[in-house]
TINU-524829 format. One record per atom (N, C-alpha, C, O): chain; atom name; x, y, z. Coordinates in nm, 3 decimals, padded with zeros to 5 digits. Atoms other than C-alpha are relative to their C-alpha. Layout:
BEGIN
- keke,vopa,east,north,up
- A,CA,X,Y,Z
...
***
This chain:
BEGIN
- keke,vopa,east,north,up
- A,N,-00.073,-00.112,00.050
- A,CA,11.719,08.726,35.506
- A,C,-00.064,00.130,00.033
- A,O,00.004,00.221,00.082
- A,N,00.068,-00.118,-00.027
- A,CA,11.452,08.990,35.541
- A,C,00.001,00.036,00.149
- A,O,00.015,00.153,00.185
- A,N,00.001,-00.031,-00.146
- A,CA,11.439,08.958,35.919
- A,C,00.135,00.053,00.044
- A,O,00.141,00.149,00.121
- A,N,-00.136,-00.047,-00.031
- A,CA,11.819,08.998,35.945
- A,C,00.021,00.145,-00.050
- A,O,00.080,00.226,00.021
- A,N,-00.017,-00.136,00.055
- A,CA,11.810,09.312,35.719
- A,C,-00.086,00.104,00.078
- A,O,-00.049,00.221,00.091
- A,N,00.084,-00.088,-00.082
- A,CA,11.527,09.458,35.928
- A,C,00.070,00.028,00.129
- A,O,00.069,00.141,00.176
- A,N,-00.078,-00.016,-00.123
- A,CA,11.737,09.402,36.238
- A,C,00.119,00.096,-00.023
- A,O,00.148,00.180,00.062
- A,N,-00.111,-00.088,00.030
- A,CA,12.033,09.574,36.072
- A,C,-00.046,00.142,-00.011
- A,O,00.019,00.229,00.046
- A,N,00.053,-00.133,00.020
- A,CA,11.826,09.881,35.973
- A,C,-00.047,00.053,00.131
- A,O,-00.024,00.171,00.157
- A,N,00.050,-00.049,-00.128
- A,CA,11.664,09.908,36.319
- A,C,00.124,00.031,00.085
- A,O,00.127,00.137,00.148
- A,N,-00.116,-00.022,-00.076
- A,CA,12.004,09.878,36.486
- A,C,00.072,00.128,-00.042
- A,O,00.108,00.208,00.044
- A,N,-00.070,-00.117,00.048
- A,CA,12.167,10.145,36.267
- A,C,-00.087,00.125,00.035
- A,O,-00.029,00.227,00.071
- A,N,00.084,-00.114,-00.042
- A,CA,11.869,10.380,36.336
- A,C,00.011,00.022,00.147
- A,O,00.011,00.138,00.189
- A,N,-00.014,-00.014,-00.146
- A,CA,11.903,10.317,36.711
- A,C,00.133,00.068,00.034
- A,O,00.138,00.157,00.118
- A,N,-00.131,-00.064,-00.021
- A,CA,12.271,10.409,36.703
- A,C,00.001,00.142,-00.040
- A,O,00.059,00.226,00.029
- A,N,00.011,-00.137,00.043
- A,CA,12.196,10.719,36.508
- A,C,-00.077,00.084,00.101
- A,O,-00.044,00.199,00.126
- A,N,00.078,-00.071,-00.101
- A,CA,11.939,10.814,36.767
- A,C,00.087,00.027,00.126
- A,O,00.075,00.134,00.186
- A,N,-00.094,-00.023,-00.110
- A,CA,12.205,10.773,37.042
- A,C,00.087,00.118,-00.035
- A,O,00.112,00.201,00.052
- A,N,-00.081,-00.113,00.042
- A,CA,12.422,11.016,36.842
- A,C,-00.081,00.130,00.010
- A,O,-00.028,00.232,00.053
- A,N,00.085,-00.115,-00.007
- A,CA,12.127,11.258,36.820
- A,C,-00.015,00.054,00.140
- A,O,-00.035,00.174,00.158
- A,N,00.011,-00.049,-00.140
- A,CA,12.109,11.275,37.198
- A,C,00.110,00.096,00.032
- A,O,00.094,00.178,00.123
- A,N,-00.109,-00.092,-00.028
- A,CA,12.441,11.457,37.187
- A,C,-00.040,00.145,-00.017
- A,O,00.022,00.233,00.044
- A,N,00.052,-00.136,00.014
- A,CA,12.247,11.767,37.074
- A,C,-00.047,00.056,00.134
- A,O,-00.032,00.176,00.159
- A,N,00.045,-00.040,-00.132
- A,CA,12.101,11.780,37.423
- A,C,00.104,-00.026,00.107
- A,O,00.072,-00.022,00.226
- A,N,-00.107,00.016,-00.093
- A,CA,12.431,11.713,37.586
- A,C,00.018,-00.135,00.064
- A,O,00.098,-00.152,00.156
- A,N,-00.007,00.133,-00.059
- A,CA,12.374,11.342,37.654
- A,C,00.089,-00.080,-00.093
- A,O,00.053,-00.112,-00.206
- A,N,-00.096,00.078,00.078
- A,CA,12.678,11.152,37.534
- A,C,00.010,-00.137,00.054
- A,O,00.047,-00.159,00.170
- A,N,00.005,00.145,-00.042
- A,CA,12.649,10.777,37.547
- A,C,00.086,-00.086,-00.089
- A,O,00.130,-00.046,-00.197
- A,N,-00.061,00.101,00.078
- A,CA,12.819,10.473,37.429
- A,C,-00.104,-00.116,-00.017
- A,O,-00.216,-00.102,00.032
- A,N,00.098,00.103,00.016
- A,CA,12.648,10.144,37.332
- A,C,00.049,-00.128,00.070
- A,O,00.167,-00.162,00.065
- A,N,-00.023,00.125,-00.067
- A,CA,12.628,09.824,37.533
- A,C,-00.072,-00.108,-00.078
- A,O,-00.193,-00.097,-00.098
- A,N,00.060,00.107,00.072
- A,CA,12.565,09.504,37.338
- A,C,-00.059,-00.098,00.104
- A,O,00.006,-00.130,00.204
- A,N,00.062,00.103,-00.087
- A,CA,12.326,09.260,37.505
- A,C,-00.059,-00.114,-00.088
- A,O,-00.107,-00.091,-00.198
- A,N,00.054,00.117,00.071
- A,CA,12.221,08.908,37.401
- A,C,-00.142,-00.028,00.060
- A,O,-00.191,00.037,00.152
- A,N,00.129,00.043,-00.053
- A,CA,11.890,08.733,37.452
- A,C,00.013,-00.064,00.139
- A,O,-00.086,-00.072,00.211
- A,N,-00.027,00.048,-00.131
- A,CA,12.046,08.576,37.761
- A,C,-00.048,-00.148,00.020
- A,O,-00.062,-00.193,00.134
- A,N,00.045,00.137,-00.017
- A,CA,11.929,08.220,37.691
- A,C,00.100,-00.096,-00.048
- A,O,00.212,-00.057,-00.081
- A,N,-00.098,00.103,00.044
- A,CA,12.090,07.890,37.595
- A,C,00.020,-00.007,-00.150
- A,O,00.093,-00.093,-00.198
- A,N,-00.018,00.004,00.144
- A,CA,12.062,07.970,37.225
- A,C,00.104,00.110,-00.045
- A,O,00.132,00.120,-00.164
- A,N,-00.094,-00.098,00.033
- A,CA,12.314,08.258,37.239
- A,C,00.133,-00.062,-00.050
- A,O,00.191,-00.148,00.015
- A,N,-00.116,00.060,00.059
- A,CA,12.608,08.183,37.010
- A,C,00.128,00.046,00.070
- A,O,00.130,00.150,00.136
- A,N,-00.129,-00.039,-00.061
- A,CA,12.972,08.189,37.128
- A,C,00.055,00.131,-00.051
- A,O,00.123,00.202,00.023
- A,N,-00.059,-00.125,00.056
- A,CA,13.059,08.480,36.892
- A,C,-00.073,00.122,00.073
- A,O,-00.008,00.215,00.120
- A,N,00.069,-00.110,-00.068
- A,CA,12.788,08.705,37.038
- A,C,00.027,00.011,00.139
- A,O,00.039,00.123,00.189
- A,N,-00.036,00.004,-00.140
- A,CA,12.864,08.603,37.391
- A,C,00.139,00.068,00.024
- A,O,00.157,00.142,00.120
- A,N,-00.130,-00.055,-00.009
- A,CA,13.227,08.698,37.337
- A,C,-00.006,00.154,-00.027
- A,O,00.065,00.230,00.039
- A,N,00.006,-00.143,00.024
- A,CA,13.133,09.039,37.191
- A,C,-00.055,00.077,00.116
- A,O,-00.022,00.194,00.132
- A,N,00.062,-00.070,-00.117
- A,CA,12.935,09.126,37.504
- A,C,00.113,00.027,00.103
- A,O,00.103,00.123,00.180
- A,N,-00.111,-00.022,-00.092
- A,CA,13.263,09.093,37.700
- A,C,00.079,00.126,-00.031
- A,O,00.153,00.177,00.054
- A,N,-00.082,-00.118,00.044
- A,CA,13.409,09.386,37.508
- A,C,-00.083,00.131,00.024
- A,O,-00.040,00.237,-00.021
- A,N,00.086,-00.115,-00.033
- A,CA,13.129,09.628,37.630
- A,C,00.082,00.098,00.082
- A,O,00.172,00.056,00.154
- A,N,00.092,-00.064,00.096
- A,CA,13.092,09.921,37.607
- A,C,00.072,00.033,-00.130
- A,O,00.195,00.028,-00.134
- A,N,-00.053,-00.033,00.127
- A,CA,13.141,10.020,37.243
- A,C,-00.022,00.145,-00.032
- A,O,-00.124,00.202,00.007
- A,N,00.023,-00.138,00.047
- A,CA,13.186,10.363,37.095
- A,C,-00.115,-00.008,-00.106
- A,O,-00.141,-00.115,-00.161
- A,N,00.112,00.009,00.097
- A,CA,12.895,10.455,36.868
- A,C,00.049,-00.030,-00.138
- A,O,-00.024,-00.094,-00.214
- A,N,-00.058,00.032,00.126
- A,CA,13.126,10.435,36.565
- A,C,00.021,-00.149,-00.008
- A,O,-00.011,-00.210,-00.110
- A,N,-00.028,00.149,00.001
- A,CA,13.227,10.078,36.660
- A,C,-00.131,-00.077,-00.003
- A,O,-00.142,-00.181,-00.068
- A,N,00.123,00.074,-00.008
- A,CA,12.872,09.979,36.735
- A,C,-00.085,00.009,-00.121
- A,O,-00.171,-00.077,-00.141
- A,N,00.087,-00.022,00.113
- A,CA,12.721,10.112,36.414
- A,C,-00.023,-00.128,-00.086
- A,O,-00.137,-00.156,-00.124
- A,N,00.019,00.117,00.082
- A,CA,12.784,09.793,36.216
- A,C,00.023,-00.130,00.073
- A,O,00.055,-00.231,00.011
- A,N,-00.023,00.117,-00.083
- A,CA,12.814,09.548,36.504
- A,C,-00.111,-00.104,-00.016
- A,O,-00.085,-00.224,-00.020
- A,N,00.120,00.089,-00.001
- A,CA,12.462,09.403,36.480
- A,C,-00.074,00.015,-00.133
- A,O,-00.093,00.127,-00.181
- A,N,-00.002,00.141,-00.043
- A,CA,12.350,09.169,36.332
- A,C,00.139,-00.058,-00.024
- A,O,00.207,-00.027,-00.121
- A,N,-00.129,00.067,00.005
- A,CA,12.656,08.959,36.397
- A,C,-00.005,-00.112,-00.105
- A,O,00.094,-00.139,-00.172
- A,N,00.024,00.108,00.096
- A,CA,12.512,08.673,36.183
- A,C,-00.143,-00.007,-00.037
- A,O,-00.222,00.064,00.025
- A,N,00.144,00.011,00.029
- A,CA,12.184,08.575,36.020
- A,C,-00.081,-00.044,00.124
- A,O,-00.035,-00.127,00.203
- A,N,00.090,00.024,-00.109
- A,CA,11.900,08.561,36.268
- A,C,00.056,00.033,00.138
- A,O,00.015,-00.026,00.238
- A,N,-00.057,-00.056,-00.120
- A,CA,12.105,08.742,36.530
- A,C,-00.112,00.058,00.086
- A,O,-00.199,00.125,00.031
- A,N,00.101,-00.049,-00.084
- A,CA,11.891,08.826,36.835
- A,C,00.054,00.108,00.094
- A,O,-00.017,00.152,00.184
- A,N,-00.064,-00.103,-00.090
- A,CA,12.131,09.080,37.000
- A,C,-00.054,00.137,-00.031
- A,O,-00.115,00.164,-00.135
- A,N,00.037,-00.140,00.017
- A,CA,12.066,09.444,37.050
- A,C,00.099,00.089,00.080
- A,O,00.185,00.038,00.152
- A,N,-00.079,-00.089,-00.086
- A,CA,12.232,09.748,37.204
- A,C,-00.091,00.087,00.084
- A,O,-00.204,00.118,00.046
- A,N,00.068,-00.097,-00.083
- A,CA,12.125,09.971,37.487
- A,C,00.101,00.110,00.029
- A,O,00.221,00.087,00.018
- A,N,-00.088,-00.108,-00.025
- A,CA,12.266,10.312,37.577
- A,C,00.075,-00.028,00.128
- A,O,00.023,-00.088,00.222
- A,N,-00.091,00.015,-00.113
- A,CA,12.561,10.317,37.818
- A,C,00.059,00.138,00.023
- A,O,00.126,00.190,-00.066
- A,N,-00.065,-00.123,-00.038
- A,CA,12.663,10.638,37.995
- A,C,00.107,-00.029,00.097
- A,O,00.081,-00.078,00.207
- A,N,-00.113,00.026,-00.092
- A,CA,13.008,10.614,38.146
- A,C,-00.023,00.076,00.133
- A,O,-00.064,00.192,00.136
- A,N,00.020,-00.055,-00.131
- A,CA,12.993,10.671,38.520
- A,C,-00.132,-00.011,00.058
- A,O,-00.152,00.030,00.172
- A,N,00.137,00.016,-00.050
- A,CA,12.628,10.588,38.554
- A,C,-00.026,-00.149,00.008
- A,O,00.001,-00.220,-00.089
- A,N,00.034,00.141,-00.015
- A,CA,12.514,10.248,38.692
- A,C,-00.112,-00.034,-00.092
- A,O,-00.207,00.042,-00.109
- A,N,00.111,00.048,00.087
- A,CA,12.302,10.044,38.451
- A,C,-00.067,-00.112,00.070
- A,O,-00.013,-00.171,00.163
- A,N,00.079,00.104,-00.053
- A,CA,12.033,09.795,38.526
- A,C,00.045,-00.138,-00.048
- A,O,00.031,-00.237,00.025
- A,N,-00.029,00.133,00.063
- A,CA,12.160,09.518,38.294
- A,C,00.151,-00.016,-00.009
- A,O,00.220,00.071,-00.062
- A,N,-00.145,00.033,00.012
- A,CA,12.506,09.360,38.323
- A,C,00.017,-00.154,-00.010
- A,O,00.130,-00.202,-00.020
***
């Protein structure tokens, strides 16, 4: 339970930081990524297919379930990303 709540707090702080970037004119969305291994659950895998997310939609997205290992990375529309 503690690990899951730490992940939730970290994720919400990360999304807030993405919002803060707007002060400098950097407007981003959030892209959800999984651990990419054979332990990724079907729910999390399906949510990655809906990328990218608005920051409002992403705020309470993670953790999806207890012991969720997903995270978000910034996504700037029109800019190629390294992870897909």
